[in-house]
C-alpha positions in Angstrom: -149.9 -65.8 81.0 -148.3 -63.3 83.4 -144.5 -63.8 83.7 -144.6 -64.4 87.4 -143.3 -67.0 89.8 -146.4 -68.0 91.8 -146.2 -69.1 95.4 -148.4 -72.0 96.4 -150.7 -71.0 99.4 -150.1 -73.0 102.6 -152.9 -75.4 103.6 -155.4 -74.3 106.2 -154.4 -75.8 109.6 -156.9 -76.2 112.4 -155.5 -77.0 115.9 -157.3 -79.6 117.8 -157.0 -81.1 121.2 -154.6 -83.8 119.9 -152.7 -81.8 117.4 -153.0 -80.1 114.1 -155.2 -81.1 111.2 -155.2 -80.0 107.6 -158.2 -79.6 105.2 -158.6 -81.4 101.9 -161.3 -80.2 99.5 -162.5 -81.2 96.1 -165.5 -79.7 94.2 -168.0 -81.0 91.8 -169.4 -77.8 90.1 -172.7 -78.2 88.1 -172.8 -75.6 85.4 -175.9 -75.2 83.3 -175.0 -75.1 79.6 -176.0 -71.8 77.9 -178.4 -73.5 75.5 -182.0 -72.4 74.7 -183.0 -76.1 74.4 -182.5 -79.1 76.7 -179.9 -81.8 76.3 -182.2 -84.4 74.7 -185.3 -82.5 73.7 -186.3 -79.2 72.1 -188.0 -77.9 75.2 -187.1 -74.4 76.3 -184.7 -73.7 79.1 -186.2 -70.3 79.9 -185.9 -69.4 83.6 -189.0 -68.2 85.4 -191.6 -69.8 83.1 -194.9 -71.1 84.4 -194.4 -74.4 86.3 -194.3 -77.5 84.0 -194.6 -75.3 80.8 -191.2 -76.2 79.4 -191.6 -80.0 79.4 -191.3 -82.2 76.3 -192.7 -85.8 76.4 -189.2 -87.2 76.7 -188.5 -85.0 79.7 -191.6 -86.2 81.4 -190.6 -89.8 80.9 -193.5 -90.7 78.7 -193.4 -94.3 77.4 -191.8 -94.8 74.0 -190.1 -91.3 73.9 -186.5 -91.4 72.7 -183.8 -88.8 73.5 -182.1 -86.9 70.7 -178.8 -85.3 71.4 -178.5 -81.5 71.2 -175.3 -80.8 69.2 -175.1 -77.3 70.5 -174.7 -78.6 74.1 -171.9 -80.9 72.9 -170.1 -78.0 71.3 -170.3 -75.9 74.4 -169.0 -78.7 76.6 -166.0 -79.1 74.2 -165.5 -75.3 74.3 -165.4 -75.4 78.1 -162.9 -78.2 78.0 -160.7 -76.3 75.6 -160.9 -73.2 77.9 -159.7 -75.2 80.8 -156.7 -76.7 78.9 -158.4 -80.1 79.1 -158.2 -83.2 77.0 -161.1 -83.5 74.6 -162.2 -87.1 74.2 -163.3 -87.8 70.6 -165.2 -90.9 71.8 -167.6 -90.6 74.7 -170.8 -92.3 75.8 -173.9 -91.7 77.9 -175.0 -93.9 80.8 -178.1 -94.3 82.9 -177.7 -93.4 86.6 -180.6 -95.1 88.3 -182.3 -93.6 91.4 -185.7 -92.5 92.4 -186.7 -88.9 93.1 -190.2 -87.5 92.6 -188.8 -84.8 90.3 -186.9 -87.3 88.1 -189.8 -88.8 86.1 -187.7 -91.2 84.0 -186.5 -92.9 87.2 -182.9 -92.4 86.0 -180.6 -89.6 84.9 -178.7 -89.7 81.6 -175.1 -88.9 82.5 -171.5 -90.0 81.7 -169.6 -92.1 84.1 -167.2 -94.4 82.2 -166.5 -92.3 79.1 -166.8 -88.5 79.7 -166.6 -86.0 76.9 -163.7 -84.0 78.6 -160.7 -85.4 80.5 -158.1 -83.9 82.6 -157.6 -80.1 82.7 -156.5 -77.3 85.1 -157.5 -74.0 86.6 -155.0 -71.4 88.0 -156.7 -69.8 91.0 -155.3 -66.4 92.0 -155.1 -66.0 95.8 -153.4 -62.6 95.7 -150.4 -61.0 93.8 -147.9 -63.7 93.1 -149.9 -66.4 95.0 -151.9 -69.0 93.2 -153.1 -72.6 93.5 -153.2 -74.9 90.4 -156.3 -77.0 90.7 -156.4 -80.0 88.5 -159.7 -80.9 86.7 -160.3 -84.7 86.7 -163.2 -84.6 84.2 -166.1 -82.8 82.8 -169.2 -84.8 81.9 -172.6 -83.9 80.5 -175.8 -84.9 82.3 -179.5 -84.0 82.7 -180.7 -81.8 85.5 -183.6 -83.0 87.7 -186.8 -81.1 88.4 -187.8 -79.3 91.5 -189.9 -80.6 94.4 -191.9 -77.9 96.3 -192.9 -78.6 99.8 -194.0 -75.2 101.2 -197.2 -74.4 99.1 -199.5 -76.8 100.9 -199.5 -78.3 104.4 -200.4 -81.8 103.3 -199.1 -82.1 99.7 -195.9 -81.6 97.8 -195.7 -80.2 94.2 -193.3 -80.8 91.4 -192.0 -78.5 88.6 -190.4 -80.3 85.8 -189.2 -77.2 83.9 -185.5 -77.9 84.8 -185.8 -81.6 84.0 -183.5 -82.5 81.1 -181.6 -79.2 81.1 -178.0 -79.8 80.1 -175.4 -79.6 82.9 -171.7 -79.8 82.8 -170.4 -81.4 85.9 -166.8 -80.2 86.4 -165.0 -82.4 88.9 -161.8 -81.2 90.5 -159.0 -83.3 92.1 -158.7 -82.9 95.9 -156.2 -80.0 95.4 -157.9 -77.3 97.4 -156.6 -76.8 100.9 -158.9 -74.1 102.5 -162.3 -72.5 102.5 -161.0 -69.3 100.9 -159.3 -71.3 98.1 -162.6 -73.2 97.5 -164.5 -70.0 97.0 -161.8 -68.5 94.9 -161.8 -71.6 92.7 -165.5 -71.3 92.1 -165.1 -67.6 91.3 -162.3 -68.3 88.8 -164.3 -71.2 87.2 -167.4 -69.0 86.9 -165.2 -66.2 85.4 -163.8 -68.6 82.7 -167.2 -70.0 81.9 -168.7 -66.5 81.4 -165.8 -65.5 79.2 -166.3 -68.6 77.1 -170.1 -68.0 77.0 -170.8 -71.6 77.9 -172.6 -70.9 81.2 -174.0 -67.6 82.5 -172.8 -68.5 86.0 -176.1 -67.2 87.7 -175.9 -68.9 91.1 -179.1 -67.2 92.3 -181.1 -69.0 89.6 -179.3 -72.3 90.2 -177.3 -72.2 86.9 -174.1 -72.7 88.8 -173.9 -74.7 92.0 -171.3 -76.8 93.8 -171.1 -80.0 95.7 -168.2 -79.6 98.2 -166.2 -82.7 99.4 -164.4 -82.1 102.7 -162.1 -84.3 104.7 -159.3 -83.7 107.2 -155.9 -85.3 107.6 -152.8 -84.9 109.7 -149.9 -82.8 108.5 -147.8 -84.8 106.1 -150.6 -87.1 105.0 -151.4 -85.0 101.9 -147.8 -85.3 100.7 -148.1 -89.1 101.2 -151.2 -89.1 99.1 -149.4 -87.2 96.3 -146.6 -89.8 96.3 -148.8 -92.8 96.4 -152.2 -91.6 95.0 -153.7 -93.5 97.9 -156.8 -91.6 98.9 -156.9 -93.3 102.3 -154.3 -90.8 103.4 -156.8 -88.0 103.0 -159.4 -89.2 105.5 -163.1 -90.0 104.9 -164.8 -87.3 103.0 -168.3 -85.9 103.3 -170.1 -84.1 100.5 -172.1 -80.9 101.1 -174.7 -80.6 98.4 -176.0 -77.7 96.2 -174.0 -74.8 97.5 -174.8 -71.6 95.6 -173.0 -68.9 97.5 -169.3 -68.2 98.0 -169.9 -67.1 101.6 -171.9 -70.2 102.4 -169.2 -72.4 100.7 -166.6 -71.0 103.1 -168.8 -71.3 106.2 -169.9 -74.8 105.4 -166.3 -76.0 104.9 -165.1 -74.5 108.1 -168.0 -76.0 110.1 -167.7 -79.4 108.5 -164.0 -79.6 109.0 -164.3 -78.8 112.7 -167.2 -81.3 113.0 -165.0 -84.1 111.6 -162.0 -83.1 113.8 -164.2 -83.2 116.9 -165.5 -86.7 115.9 -162.0 -88.1 115.3 -160.5 -86.6 118.5 -163.4 -88.1 120.5 -162.4 -91.5 119.3 -165.1 -91.8 116.7 -165.0 -92.0 112.9 -166.3 -90.0 110.0 -169.1 -91.6 108.0 -169.0 -91.0 104.3 -172.3 -89.3 103.6 -174.1 -86.5 101.8 -174.9 -83.5 104.0 -176.8 -80.2 103.6 -175.7 -76.8 104.9 -178.1 -74.7 107.0 -177.0 -71.1 106.8 -179.4 -70.0 109.5 -177.9 -72.4 112.0 -174.4 -72.4 110.4 -174.2 -76.1 110.5 -174.3 -79.1 108.2 -176.7 -82.0 108.7 -176.9 -85.5 107.3 -179.0 -85.9 104.2 -178.3 -89.5 103.2 -175.4 -92.1 103.2 -173.0 -91.4 100.4 -173.8 -93.7 97.5 -171.0 -95.4 95.4 -171.2 -95.8 91.7 -172.5 -99.4 92.0 -175.4 -98.2 94.1 -176.7 -96.3 91.1 -176.6 -99.4 88.9 -174.9 -97.5 86.0 -175.1 -99.0 82.6 -174.8 -97.7 79.0 -177.9 -95.9 77.8 -179.5 -98.2 75.3 -181.2 -95.4 73.5 -178.1 -93.4 72.7 -175.2 -94.5 70.5 -171.6 -93.7 71.6 -170.8 -90.1 70.8 -168.1 -89.8 68.2 -166.7 -86.4 67.2 -163.9 -85.4 64.8 -160.7 -83.6 65.6 -161.4 -81.1 62.8 -164.6 -80.1 64.5 -162.8 -79.6 67.8 -160.2 -77.5 66.0 -162.9 -75.3 64.6 -164.3 -74.7 68.1 -160.8 -74.0 69.4 -160.5 -71.3 66.7 -163.5 -69.5 68.2 -162.1 -69.3 71.7 -162.1 -65.8 73.1 -159.3 -64.2 75.0 -159.5 -65.7 78.5 -159.1 -63.9 81.8 -155.4 -64.8 82.5 -154.4 -63.8 79.0 -156.4 -60.6 79.1 -155.0 -59.7 82.5 -151.4 -60.2 81.2 -152.2 -58.0 78.2 -153.7 -55.2 80.3 -150.5 -55.2 82.4 -148.2 -54.9 79.4 -150.4 -52.8 77.1 -151.7 -50.2 79.5 -148.9 -50.3 82.1 -151.2 -50.9 85.0 -150.6 -53.0 88.1 -151.5 -56.7 88.3 -154.1 -55.8 90.9 -155.8 -53.2 88.7 -155.7 -55.7 85.8 -157.3 -58.4 88.1 -160.1 -56.0 89.1 -160.8 -55.0 85.5 -160.8 -58.6 84.1 -162.8 -60.1 87.0 -165.9 -59.8 85.0 -166.2 -60.0 81.2 -168.6 -57.0 81.0 -166.3 -54.9 83.1 -163.3 -55.8 80.9 -165.2 -54.9 77.7 -166.4 -51.6 79.2 -162.8 -50.7 80.2 -161.4 -51.5 76.8 -164.1 -49.3 75.2 -163.1 -46.4 77.5 -159.4 -46.9 77.0 -159.6 -47.2 73.2 -157.2 -44.5 71.8 -156.9 -42.9 75.2 -154.6 -43.0 78.3 -155.0 -46.5 79.6 -153.7 -45.9 83.1 -156.0 -42.9 83.5 -158.9 -44.9 82.1 -158.2 -47.7 84.6 -158.1 -45.2 87.5 -161.5 -43.7 86.5 -163.2 -47.0 85.9 -162.0 -48.6 89.1 -162.1 -45.7 91.5 -164.8 -43.4 90.3 -167.2 -45.6 88.3 -167.0 -48.9 90.3 -167.1 -47.0 93.5 -170.3 -45.2 92.6 -171.9 -48.3 91.2 -171.2 -50.2 94.4 -172.6 -47.4 96.5 -175.8 -47.5 94.4 -176.0 -51.3 94.2 -175.7 -51.3 90.4 -173.7 -53.4 88.0 -171.6 -52.4 85.0 -174.4 -53.5 82.7 -176.8 -50.9 84.0 -174.3 -48.1 84.5 -175.8 -44.7 83.9 -172.5 -43.6 82.4 -171.7 -45.3 79.1 -168.2 -46.2 78.0 -168.4 -43.5 75.4 -169.4 -40.9 78.0 -166.6 -41.8 80.4 -164.1 -41.9 77.5 -165.2 -38.4 76.6 -164.5 -37.2 80.2 -161.0 -38.8 80.0 -160.4 -37.2 76.6 -161.2 -33.8 78.1 -158.8 -34.4 81.0 -156.0 -35.4 78.6 -156.5 -32.4 76.3 -156.3 -30.0 79.3 -159.8 -28.8 78.7 -160.8 -29.7 82.3 -158.9 -30.5 85.5 -159.3 -33.5 87.7 -161.5 -31.6 90.1 -163.8 -30.4 87.3 -163.8 -33.9 85.8 -165.3 -35.2 89.1 -168.0 -32.6 89.0 -168.6 -33.4 85.3 -168.8 -37.2 86.1 -171.5 -36.4 88.7 -173.6 -34.5 86.1 -173.3 -37.2 83.5 -174.1 -39.9 86.1 -177.2 -38.2 87.3 -178.4 -36.3 84.3 -176.7 -37.9 81.3 -175.6 -35.9 78.2 -172.4 -35.4 76.2 -169.5 -34.4 78.3 -168.0 -32.0 75.8 -171.3 -30.2 75.3 -171.9 -30.0 79.1 -168.4 -28.5 79.6 -169.1 -25.9 76.8 -172.6 -24.9 77.8 -172.0 -24.7 81.5 -168.7 -22.9 81.3 -166.7 -25.6 83.0 -163.6 -25.4 80.7 -160.3 -25.1 82.5 -158.7 -21.7 82.5 -155.3 -22.0 80.7 -154.8 -18.4 80.0 -151.6 -17.6 81.9 -152.4 -13.9 82.0 -155.7 -14.5 83.8 -154.1 -17.0 86.2 -151.2 -14.6 86.9 -153.7 -11.9 87.7 -155.4 -14.2 90.2 -152.1 -15.2 91.8 -151.0 -11.5 92.1 -154.3 -10.6 93.8 -154.1 -13.4 96.4 -150.4 -12.5 97.2 -151.2 -8.8 97.5 -154.1 -9.5 99.9 -152.1 -11.7 102.2 -148.7 -10.2 102.9 -148.3 -11.9 106.3 -148.9 -15.3 104.7 -146.3 -14.4 102.0 -143.6 -14.0 104.7 -144.6 -17.4 106.3 -144.4 -19.1 102.9 -141.0 -17.7 102.2 -139.8 -19.1 105.5 -141.6 -22.4 105.0 -142.1 -23.3 101.3 -144.6 -26.0 102.2 -147.1 -23.2 102.9 -147.1 -22.3 99.3 -150.0 -24.8 98.9 -152.2 -22.4 100.7 -151.8 -19.8 97.9 -152.6 -22.5 95.3 -155.8 -23.3 97.1 -156.8 -19.7 97.3 -156.2 -19.2 93.6 -158.2 -22.3 92.7 -161.0 -21.0 94.9 -160.9 -17.6 93.3 -161.1 -19.1 89.9 -163.9 -21.5 90.8 -161.6 -24.5 90.4 -161.1 -23.8 86.7 -157.5 -22.7 86.7 -154.9 -25.1 85.4 -153.4 -26.5 88.6 -149.9 -27.0 87.1 -149.9 -23.3 85.9 -151.0 -22.1 89.3 -148.3 -24.1 91.1 -145.6 -22.7 88.8 -146.7 -19.1 89.0 -147.1 -19.2 92.8 -143.6 -20.6 93.2 -142.2 -18.0 90.8 -144.0 -15.1 92.5 -142.8 -16.1 96.0 -139.3 -16.8 94.8 -139.4 -20.4 95.9 
C-alpha cells in the first residue's frame, strides 16, 4: 500500500427547504464469473450466441434435472474474496429464492442467503491524491442469473432468451458506507478494476457482465454518526433500490435524482416507500418498478438438491498463492520503483492492460520517460482515435524502441514525436526508420558550431539585443534547429549559443 495518510471525503449535502440532508448509499454489484460454463451445468456462457442455443436441460427447468456445482466458479469466487481482503467461509450453502419471472424457468433462483461463500471484506476507493473512502463489503454470494425477456420484436407477443439462465454471478454487497454519487461510481470503477486484475470477471458493463443495484436513502446531518454508534439502520432513512445500472454516468445521475425525489417527499410531509425502482436515462428520472420484497417474501429455504459446500483451508491457501499483484500494490510499486507521481501511477494502473503495456515499455529503460510517453503521447492519441490499449497501432516494443533512441541521444524529443507519428500510422522498427530516413540527431559539435556561427553572422542586430537581454538567446537556438532540420542536439545548441554570445 502507498504510505499515505488518507483523508475521508465529506458526505454529499443537499440543501432542502427545511434544512440540509445527507446521502447514504449501498451497492449490490452483480459480477458475472469468468467461466466458460454455467454455475450448475456445462452449457456455454458465450456472449452473442443464437437465442436459446446455450441452454442445458437443468437451465430450462426440465423435470428431474439435477444441478451439479461448477468447481471453477467456486474457485473464482474464493479468489475474488481473497482479492478484497475478505473472510472465506469454509462452509457455505445454497438456497432457493422463489419468485416467478417468465425468464426464470425453474420458478426459483439458486442463491446463497444464510451461508454465503465469502464474508466481510473491504475496498479502498481513491477519490483523488490523499483522499479515499474505505467501503466495507458485507458479503459475496454466488447465484444463478436469469434469462432475458424481449418485448420489442412483436407488437402482440414477448419472447424469451434463456442463454444467460444459470450463468454464475457473484453478488458483492457493500455496507451503506458510500456518501455521494461520485463515490458510488468510483467504488464500481475500483471494484471492476480489482476483478479484472484478478481475472474473475471481465467487467464488461455493456454486455451486462457487471451491473449494480443502487440503494439510496437520505438522512439529517448527524444521523449517520448515530447509525455508526448503534448500528440501527432506522437512522439512515427508508431506502429505495435502483435496479440494473450498467453505466457510471447513469449511476451518478440516478442517485442524484432519487435523493432529491426522496427529500421533496419528506419535506412535503410524506414518507418514502421502500421499493425497487428503474432509472430512465432519457427522462433522467427513476420510476417505481415494484414494492421492495423482504427475504421472507421470497420463501427462501435450503436447496434440497445441493449438499452444503465444504472447502478446505489448504485449497484456499493454494488459490491465495496464485493472486496477482493488485492495483493498490502495483501503484505503490510504480511510485517507488519508477519515481513517478501518485497521479501518473494511478493512470497507468487504472487498467490491467495499460499497466502491462507500460511495464513492457519501461523494462530496462527510463521509467519516468516511459510513463510520460505512454500517458501523454500514446494515451492521448488513442483517445483521439477512440482506440483502446489492446488495439494500439504502436506495440510496447516499438514505443520502447523510441524511448531507447531518445535515451541514447540518437534522436531528440522533437524527432521522437515525428518518429512516433510514423510508427503509429505506418508501423515499422523505430531504429530502422531513423537510419533509413536520416532522422538521427546531429551530435557532431563541429557541424553544430558551424550552424551557430552562420546564424550569428547573419543576424548582427539580433546579437546586440540578445547581449542586452539574454532571454532572447532562445531565438538563436530556434534558428539553428530550423537550419539543421531539427536534428541538432538541443543541449549542444544551447551551450554553443550561450558561449558564442558571451552569456
